[in-house]
VEXKE-836782 format. One line per field, with one value per residue: residue number from 1; residue in one letter; chain; x, y, z of N, C-alpha, C in turn. Coordinates in steps of 0.02 Angstrom, whole numbers. Layout:
N
i <- NUM;... .
aa <- A;... .
ch <- A;... .
n_xx <- X;... .
n_yy <- Y;... .
n_zz <- Z;... .
ca_xx <- X;... .
ca_yy <- Y;... .
ca_zz <- Z;... .
c_xx <- X;... .
c_yy <- Y;... .
c_zz <- Z;... .
This chain:
271
i <- 1;2;3;4;5;6;7;8;9;10;11;12;13;14;15;16;17;18;19;20;21;22;23;24;25;26;27;28;29;30;31;32;33;34;35;36;37;38;39;40;41;42;43;44;45;46;47;48;49;50;51;52;53;54;55;56;57;58;59;60;61;62;63;64;65;66;67;68;69;70;71;72;73;74;75;76;77;78;79;80;81;82;83;84;85;86;87;88;89;90;91;92;93;94;95;96;97;98;99;100;101;102;103;104;105;106;107;108;109;110;111;112;113;114;115;116;117;118;119;120;121;122;123;124;125;126;127;128;129;130;131;132;133;134;135;136;137;138;139;140;141;142;143;144;145;146;147;148;149;150;151;152;153;154;155;156;157;158;159;160;161;162;163;164;165;166;167;168;169;170;171;172;173;174;175;176;177;178;179;180;181;182;183;184;185;186;187;188;189;190;191;192;193;194;195;196;197;198;199;200;201;202;203;204;205;206;207;208;209;210;211;212;213;214;215;216;217;218;219;220;221;222;223;224;225;226;227;228;229;230;231;232;233;234;235;236;237;238;239;240;241;242;243;244;245;246;247;248;249;250;251;252;253;254;255;256;257;258;259;260;261;262;263;264;265;266;267;268;269;270;271 .
aa <- M;M;K;K;V;L;I;T;L;T;L;I;A;L;L;A;V;P;A;F;A;K;R;G;N;K;V;T;I;A;G;S;T;T;V;L;P;I;A;Q;S;C;A;E;E;F;M;N;N;N;P;E;V;N;I;S;V;R;G;G;G;S;S;V;G;I;A;S;I;M;V;G;T;V;D;I;G;D;A;S;R;H;I;K;D;K;E;L;V;Q;A;R;E;M;G;I;N;P;V;E;H;V;V;A;N;D;G;I;A;V;I;V;N;S;S;N;T;V;K;A;L;S;L;G;Q;L;K;D;I;Y;T;G;K;I;Q;N;W;K;E;L;G;G;P;N;M;P;I;V;V;I;S;R;D;V;S;S;G;T;F;E;V;F;N;E;K;V;L;Q;G;A;T;G;V;D;G;A;L;M;L;A;S;N;N;A;V;A;S;T;V;A;D;T;P;G;A;I;G;Y;A;G;L;G;Y;V;T;S;A;V;K;P;L;P;I;D;G;V;M;P;S;K;K;T;I;Q;T;A;E;Y;P;I;S;R;T;L;H;M;Y;T;N;G;R;P;K;G;L;T;K;Q;F;L;D;Y;V;L;S;A;E;G;Q;K;L;V;E;E;Q;G;F;I;S;V;R .
ch <- A;A;A;A;A;A;A;A;A;A;A;A;A;A;A;A;A;A;A;A;A;A;A;A;A;A;A;A;A;A;A;A;A;A;A;A;A;A;A;A;A;A;A;A;A;A;A;A;A;A;A;A;A;A;A;A;A;A;A;A;A;A;A;A;A;A;A;A;A;A;A;A;A;A;A;A;A;A;A;A;A;A;A;A;A;A;A;A;A;A;A;A;A;A;A;A;A;A;A;A;A;A;A;A;A;A;A;A;A;A;A;A;A;A;A;A;A;A;A;A;A;A;A;A;A;A;A;A;A;A;A;A;A;A;A;A;A;A;A;A;A;A;A;A;A;A;A;A;A;A;A;A;A;A;A;A;A;A;A;A;A;A;A;A;A;A;A;A;A;A;A;A;A;A;A;A;A;A;A;A;A;A;A;A;A;A;A;A;A;A;A;A;A;A;A;A;A;A;A;A;A;A;A;A;A;A;A;A;A;A;A;A;A;A;A;A;A;A;A;A;A;A;A;A;A;A;A;A;A;A;A;A;A;A;A;A;A;A;A;A;A;A;A;A;A;A;A;A;A;A;A;A;A;A;A;A;A;A;A;A;A;A;A;A;A;A;A;A;A;A;A .
n_xx <- 2340;2328;2382;2516;2555;2543;2640;2754;2753;2770;2900;2973;2948;3012;3145;3166;3175;3272;3440;3461;3334;3298;3380;3321;3321;3457;3631;3780;3956;4125;4306;4441;4559;4599;4492;4404;4385;4313;4198;4148;4124;4031;3930;3891;3837;3737;3655;3619;3537;3442;3368;3311;3389;3521;3690;3825;3998;4158;4337;4475;4543;4575;4569;4488;4369;4332;4323;4219;4110;4100;4058;3943;3924;3924;3852;3924;4089;4239;4383;4551;4613;4603;4494;4567;4613;4606;4523;4407;4375;4354;4245;4145;4133;4069;3948;3938;3935;4044;4035;4114;4132;4197;4248;4334;4487;4662;4827;4970;5059;5230;5310;5415;5502;5481;5601;5695;5820;5824;5763;5697;5651;5691;5593;5665;5759;5671;5622;5742;5760;5651;5678;5792;5918;5968;6009;6040;6016;6118;6166;6084;6109;6068;6055;6175;6104;6014;5891;5724;5611;5444;5294;5135;5015;4986;4854;4812;4755;4828;4958;4965;4954;5065;5170;5152;5173;5293;5388;5376;5367;5480;5557;5512;5603;5672;5617;5547;5430;5270;5117;4945;4860;4831;4836;4915;5038;5069;5076;5179;5288;5295;5341;5466;5628;5712;5625;5532;5383;5223;5065;4889;4838;4750;4791;4903;4983;5039;5126;5212;5329;5301;5374;5430;5416;5515;5526;5397;5266;5134;4975;4817;4809;4919;4882;4756;4795;4875;5009;5087;5181;5130;4990;4813;4647;4503;4387;4217;4136;4000;3886;3832;3727;3690;3547;3398;3421;3560;3598;3549;3635;3762;3738;3730;3863;3927;3871;3867;3873;3921;4047;4108;4130;4224;4333;4352;4404;4531;4556;4537;4411;4303;4233 .
n_yy <- 3796;3897;4001;3962;3967;4105;4156;4100;4160;4292;4290;4259;4374;4470;4430;4460;4596;4736;4776;4912;4956;4881;4938;5057;5220;5233;5244;5160;5178;5138;5125;5193;5301;5417;5460;5475;5607;5675;5596;5607;5748;5772;5684;5741;5866;5821;5754;5861;5929;5833;5781;5660;5560;5441;5429;5326;5332;5266;5227;5125;5085;5065;4932;4873;4943;4900;4761;4760;4797;4683;4585;4637;4721;4857;5004;5088;5083;5157;5206;5242;5204;5114;4972;4811;4691;4558;4571;4611;4497;4406;4468;4458;4321;4302;4352;4488;4654;4770;4945;5088;5254;5404;5526;5630;5718;5692;5713;5623;5686;5713;5724;5808;5838;6003;6066;6017;6042;6004;6036;5984;5834;5704;5585;5469;5480;5477;5348;5280;5314;5249;5118;5095;5126;5255;5325;5427;5601;5685;5635;5691;5823;5877;5887;5798;5668;5524;5451;5436;5326;5332;5250;5195;5074;4905;4886;5001;5110;5218;5175;5072;5145;5230;5136;5083;5194;5251;5155;5056;4915;4874;4815;4874;4966;4878;4898;5016;5129;5081;5152;5179;5277;5431;5544;5498;5479;5612;5679;5610;5635;5773;5776;5717;5747;5688;5628;5561;5555;5511;5572;5600;5747;5828;5816;5888;6008;6162;6112;6022;5995;6000;5925;5968;5854;5792;5924;5974;6037;5970;6025;6108;6136;6060;5932;5914;5916;5808;5828;5827;5695;5596;5585;5550;5474;5480;5368;5305;5153;5049;4911;4864;4978;5122;5142;5219;5292;5283;5316;5448;5507;5491;5565;5689;5705;5721;5835;6016;6075;5970;5947;6066;6048;5946;6020;6105;6017;6004;5934;5899;5953;5855;5917 .
n_zz <- 4780;4681;4754;4768;4635;4609;4696;4640;4512;4552;4607;4491;4417;4497;4487;4356;4351;4304;4362;4395;4421;4531;4625;4637;4684;4688;4644;4618;4624;4586;4586;4493;4573;4516;4439;4540;4612;4513;4498;4628;4645;4543;4583;4705;4664;4579;4669;4749;4661;4645;4771;4814;4769;4792;4781;4785;4805;4783;4792;4748;4635;4458;4408;4503;4481;4351;4372;4464;4387;4309;4401;4443;4555;4557;4477;4396;4340;4373;4279;4242;4132;3974;3956;3969;3841;3886;3995;3934;3858;3963;4025;3927;3919;4037;4011;4014;3953;3935;3922;3867;3928;3893;4001;4034;3994;4026;4095;4145;4267;4301;4452;4570;4727;4792;4821;4736;4614;4482;4321;4211;4119;4002;3908;3898;4003;4110;4099;4126;4260;4320;4291;4358;4308;4320;4472;4556;4586;4544;4425;4335;4335;4453;4635;4741;4781;4828;4721;4762;4716;4675;4648;4580;4644;4582;4544;4491;4363;4322;4348;4251;4129;4139;4141;4013;3926;3968;4026;3930;3921;3990;4143;4301;4429;4569;4736;4725;4794;4815;4801;4853;4802;4708;4790;4896;4831;4791;4916;4979;4894;4914;5045;5042;5006;4902;4815;4674;4581;4507;4450;4420;4331;4403;4534;4557;4651;4731;4821;4766;4629;4463;4317;4153;4015;3891;3852;3862;3958;4059;4019;3989;3850;3795;3829;3770;3637;3635;3636;3750;3813;3900;3897;3918;3920;4030;4107;4125;4155;4103;4116;3970;3874;3968;4077;4142;4303;4307;4177;4175;4268;4204;4089;4149;4197;4075;4028;4003;4130;4208;4147;4176;4312;4301;4249;4358;4449;4407;4292;4113;4006;3898;3803 .
ca_xx <- 2377;2331;2428;2584;2567;2552;2705;2806;2753;2798;2973;3000;2945;3064;3210;3171;3182;3341;3476;3453;3267;3299;3413;3277;3350;3528;3683;3843;4014;4188;4361;4500;4566;4606;4424;4366;4359;4262;4137;4122;4097;3970;3879;3867;3794;3678;3611;3592;3483;3392;3376;3286;3438;3580;3746;3881;4060;4220;4395;4496;4586;4541;4555;4431;4310;4313;4302;4154;4060;4093;4021;3879;3917;3916;3821;3975;4158;4285;4448;4594;4642;4555;4487;4615;4583;4590;4465;4349;4359;4326;4179;4097;4121;4024;3886;3941;3954;4069;4031;4159;4110;4253;4221;4383;4556;4709;4897;5004;5113;5289;5320;5471;5499;5489;5671;5738;5842;5816;5711;5662;5674;5669;5557;5716;5785;5618;5624;5802;5748;5603;5706;5850;5982;5989;5990;6058;5998;6177;6173;6039;6124;6037;6096;6202;6052;5982;5822;5673;5563;5377;5250;5068;5006;4973;4782;4799;4757;4884;5017;4964;4968;5134;5213;5146;5199;5360;5432;5370;5380;5538;5542;5523;5657;5656;5621;5504;5377;5207;5065;4877;4819;4865;4849;4972;5098;5083;5096;5245;5338;5300;5376;5528;5670;5740;5574;5499;5322;5179;4995;4844;4849;4709;4821;4963;4974;5100;5170;5260;5355;5294;5429;5416;5444;5534;5515;5325;5232;5064;4929;4755;4824;4963;4846;4705;4828;4917;5080;5119;5189;5095;4919;4766;4577;4476;4327;4169;4111;3937;3869;3784;3709;3659;3476;3370;3459;3631;3603;3539;3696;3814;3720;3749;3936;3948;3838;3909;3882;3966;4114;4135;4156;4285;4386;4364;4445;4599;4562;4521;4345;4302;4191 .
ca_yy <- 3790;3964;4043;3942;3993;4177;4167;4083;4213;4353;4280;4265;4445;4506;4413;4490;4668;4757;4794;4982;4964;4852;4985;5115;5287;5230;5228;5143;5191;5121;5117;5236;5358;5476;5481;5483;5674;5692;5560;5635;5815;5766;5652;5790;5915;5785;5742;5926;5943;5779;5760;5593;5513;5424;5404;5302;5334;5245;5216;5056;5073;5050;4861;4860;4970;4856;4697;4770;4795;4614;4545;4669;4753;4930;5026;5122;5068;5210;5181;5292;5170;5075;4903;4768;4640;4497;4587;4612;4427;4377;4497;4430;4252;4305;4382;4559;4695;4834;5002;5142;5323;5449;5582;5684;5709;5699;5699;5599;5733;5688;5773;5800;5883;6073;6088;5986;6092;5978;6076;5948;5766;5674;5522;5418;5487;5455;5275;5257;5320;5199;5050;5090;5143;5318;5317;5487;5661;5718;5611;5731;5893;5898;5878;5732;5641;5465;5460;5394;5312;5320;5227;5175;5002;4871;4888;5069;5125;5264;5131;5038;5192;5252;5081;5076;5252;5268;5097;5022;4843;4862;4799;4929;4958;4848;4945;5074;5133;5074;5183;5159;5331;5491;5586;5470;5494;5684;5699;5580;5674;5838;5768;5680;5788;5654;5587;5574;5515;5532;5575;5635;5820;5859;5808;5929;6069;6201;6076;5982;6028;5960;5934;5956;5793;5807;5995;5991;6035;5951;6082;6096;6136;6005;5869;5910;5902;5749;5847;5801;5624;5549;5605;5494;5490;5450;5332;5271;5095;5020;4847;4882;5049;5140;5155;5246;5340;5279;5357;5518;5531;5496;5623;5748;5710;5743;5898;6075;6084;5917;5958;6122;6017;5912;6071;6130;5967;6006;5892;5932;5936;5821;5957 .
ca_zz <- 4716;4651;4795;4750;4568;4614;4728;4589;4461;4583;4611;4423;4398;4534;4458;4289;4356;4293;4423;4414;4448;4598;4670;4645;4677;4707;4595;4651;4582;4617;4540;4488;4618;4475;4420;4602;4626;4462;4517;4691;4636;4502;4624;4754;4631;4553;4726;4769;4614;4651;4841;4826;4741;4832;4740;4826;4766;4818;4749;4744;4578;4395;4403;4547;4448;4296;4401;4497;4333;4288;4450;4454;4621;4547;4414;4356;4359;4351;4258;4211;4074;3935;3977;3935;3798;3924;4037;3889;3843;4024;4036;3879;3939;4095;3989;4029;3895;3959;3876;3891;3923;3906;4039;4042;3971;4082;4084;4204;4283;4338;4505;4617;4784;4771;4832;4685;4565;4414;4289;4157;4104;3939;3919;3908;4071;4156;4096;4160;4332;4343;4283;4403;4276;4351;4542;4595;4550;4516;4357;4294;4347;4515;4695;4755;4825;4798;4696;4793;4662;4700;4595;4601;4652;4518;4525;4468;4292;4313;4345;4187;4075;4147;4118;3940;3889;3990;4030;3865;3927;4033;4212;4347;4479;4633;4791;4716;4843;4779;4842;4833;4775;4684;4848;4933;4792;4794;4983;4994;4857;4948;5109;5033;4961;4843;4783;4610;4575;4452;4471;4374;4331;4454;4599;4561;4690;4741;4868;4727;4569;4401;4270;4082;3988;3821;3841;3862;4022;4054;4024;3951;3779;3774;3839;3718;3573;3647;3631;3810;3795;3944;3898;3918;3934;4090;4086;4168;4119;4123;4083;3918;3872;4032;4077;4203;4342;4287;4116;4194;4299;4153;4047;4188;4196;4008;4013;4014;4202;4232;4121;4215;4373;4280;4246;4426;4484;4380;4232;4051;3979;3834;3758 .
c_xx <- 2384;2380;2500;2603;2581;2620;2761;2811;2783;2874;3005;3001;2999;3133;3220;3181;3255;3372;3463;3384;3262;3328;3372;3313;3423;3573;3747;3901;4077;4243;4417;4502;4578;4538;4382;4342;4308;4196;4106;4090;4032;3914;3849;3819;3731;3629;3581;3532;3426;3397;3353;3336;3496;3633;3804;3944;4119;4275;4410;4542;4546;4523;4495;4367;4286;4289;4233;4096;4047;4050;3956;3869;3912;3879;3872;4044;4204;4352;4488;4634;4586;4551;4536;4578;4563;4530;4401;4326;4325;4255;4128;4083;4072;3956;3881;3965;3978;4066;4070;4128;4170;4226;4269;4447;4603;4780;4927;5064;5169;5308;5380;5461;5515;5560;5718;5755;5839;5755;5670;5691;5653;5631;5607;5746;5734;5615;5684;5796;5705;5624;5771;5917;6011;5963;6006;6043;6058;6190;6130;6050;6094;6083;6122;6156;6021;5911;5776;5617;5495;5332;5181;5065;4982;4900;4764;4803;4813;4950;5021;4983;5040;5182;5212;5183;5271;5407;5431;5391;5439;5515;5558;5575;5631;5661;5581;5448;5310;5150;4996;4835;4862;4883;4909;5038;5117;5107;5164;5300;5349;5342;5445;5574;5695;5689;5554;5438;5282;5107;4954;4850;4809;4738;4886;4947;5040;5149;5222;5279;5346;5351;5404;5450;5455;5517;5443;5297;5161;5019;4867;4770;4864;4931;4793;4735;4871;4991;5119;5121;5154;5023;4875;4695;4556;4406;4281;4140;4044;3930;3813;3770;3671;3585;3457;3414;3533;3642;3596;3602;3752;3801;3739;3825;3960;3914;3887;3923;3930;4037;4148;4164;4220;4344;4403;4407;4516;4610;4537;4455;4352;4260;4224 .
c_yy <- 3859;4009;4027;3969;4068;4194;4155;4137;4278;4349;4287;4338;4485;4493;4445;4565;4687;4781;4865;4994;4936;4902;5048;5180;5289;5211;5214;5148;5171;5119;5168;5293;5422;5504;5498;5555;5698;5660;5590;5703;5814;5734;5701;5840;5882;5773;5807;5945;5892;5749;5688;5539;5502;5395;5388;5299;5311;5231;5142;5041;5053;4976;4841;4885;4924;4788;4703;4771;4723;4573;4578;4703;4829;4943;5056;5103;5121;5180;5237;5262;5136;5004;4860;4716;4578;4509;4586;4542;4395;4402;4465;4357;4248;4335;4456;4597;4763;4888;5060;5210;5367;5512;5640;5667;5723;5689;5674;5644;5699;5742;5755;5847;5954;6099;6063;6038;6068;6011;6038;5878;5748;5610;5466;5420;5463;5379;5248;5263;5263;5127;5042;5105;5208;5317;5378;5549;5697;5695;5651;5806;5920;5887;5807;5699;5579;5480;5410;5386;5294;5303;5213;5099;4971;4871;4956;5075;5172;5226;5098;5085;5216;5198;5074;5132;5269;5208;5055;4949;4826;4848;4858;4914;4924;4901;5009;5071;5134;5099;5175;5215;5388;5537;5563;5485;5568;5705;5671;5617;5742;5834;5737;5716;5752;5617;5609;5528;5539;5526;5610;5710;5854;5855;5849;5995;6105;6167;6033;6020;5982;5975;5926;5891;5803;5880;6018;5983;6009;6012;6066;6090;6075;5936;5860;5891;5839;5764;5824;5725;5574;5572;5542;5519;5454;5424;5312;5214;5073;4952;4860;4957;5067;5156;5191;5298;5341;5321;5431;5547;5540;5555;5688;5759;5739;5808;5956;6086;6032;5927;6020;6096;5979;5961;6097;6081;5962;5963;5930;5907;5898;5859;6024 .
c_zz <- 4683;4687;4777;4682;4570;4645;4678;4536;4489;4587;4542;4401;4433;4505;4391;4292;4346;4358;4444;4444;4519;4647;4680;4632;4694;4648;4633;4602;4620;4564;4549;4539;4580;4457;4482;4615;4575;4482;4580;4681;4595;4542;4674;4723;4605;4610;4753;4725;4618;4721;4856;4803;4790;4787;4786;4783;4810;4768;4743;4686;4516;4387;4445;4513;4393;4321;4433;4447;4313;4336;4471;4522;4616;4482;4367;4384;4330;4332;4225;4154;4035;3964;3936;3893;3839;3971;3995;3872;3903;4036;3990;3893;3997;4076;4003;3967;3919;3905;3907;3878;3942;3939;4048;4006;4028;4056;4148;4216;4321;4388;4548;4675;4762;4780;4778;4631;4492;4382;4237;4150;4033;3956;3932;3978;4123;4158;4134;4236;4356;4328;4323;4371;4303;4423;4585;4553;4519;4444;4308;4306;4411;4574;4702;4806;4791;4776;4732;4742;4693;4641;4623;4608;4586;4498;4495;4392;4275;4307;4276;4130;4078;4122;4042;3904;3908;3991;3966;3868;3971;4105;4257;4400;4542;4688;4782;4767;4806;4823;4810;4803;4750;4742;4887;4898;4800;4863;5002;4957;4891;5011;5103;4983;4898;4801;4714;4607;4515;4476;4417;4384;4387;4524;4607;4597;4697;4789;4831;4664;4509;4353;4198;4059;3913;3803;3844;3933;4012;4065;3984;3877;3758;3784;3786;3651;3575;3635;3692;3804;3841;3953;3895;3926;3998;4075;4143;4126;4147;4089;4034;3919;3936;4024;4142;4237;4324;4225;4132;4225;4248;4106;4083;4187;4129;3986;4024;4088;4230;4209;4153;4280;4359;4280;4315;4467;4456;4319;4171;4023;3913;3784;3742 .
């Protein structure tokens, strides 16, 4: 009888242990491909400083990051957008308390192939391209070439923010090429003369041509002041206030050293 009681008490004690303690020296992170390089670089340096720690980082999109927090499969869910009201309601119905941690500032850069002669777009013209009203670059003073519209997939926070700030509720053009990552968008635009796409600032390289929108180029200054019209913040979400190793990692991301890594990845520090 005593043995059965001890076994029962042991099982109760194990079930009462918080998730981060069960995982011991491991932190799991998933979500936004925009936040991914920030999470990866900070994880690598944190593990270099703490060799006993194991931090697992993967992408999947902002919706995946937030959903993973809800079902408890990760310690941190990355998102390049704010959590939606319906997600917040669902989370609370499940007994989950999503807490947002702003880890970087960003601008969604509009990029075209480097051979494109178009020098700038207005927000209205960009909307017309992505709703199908403008279909050839000659309508914008460019070459007589069909516009290849490239977008992000629907699980992407970048897709959500772009639709909110650019399309403003309008329906996107049929036939847009929906891609699963910022890298895929940038590389496809670089390889396709008539293409236009959008990606987080950290993914803009010399292989593509970023365009000013309403006369404003995305830059550290214009993003910090929100002068650039497609500016946003980047986030890491936890279930409740972080504790233990998860808190230590988030503190590192927001430290001077962590924010330096944010800048090195092409994004804008929050400090």
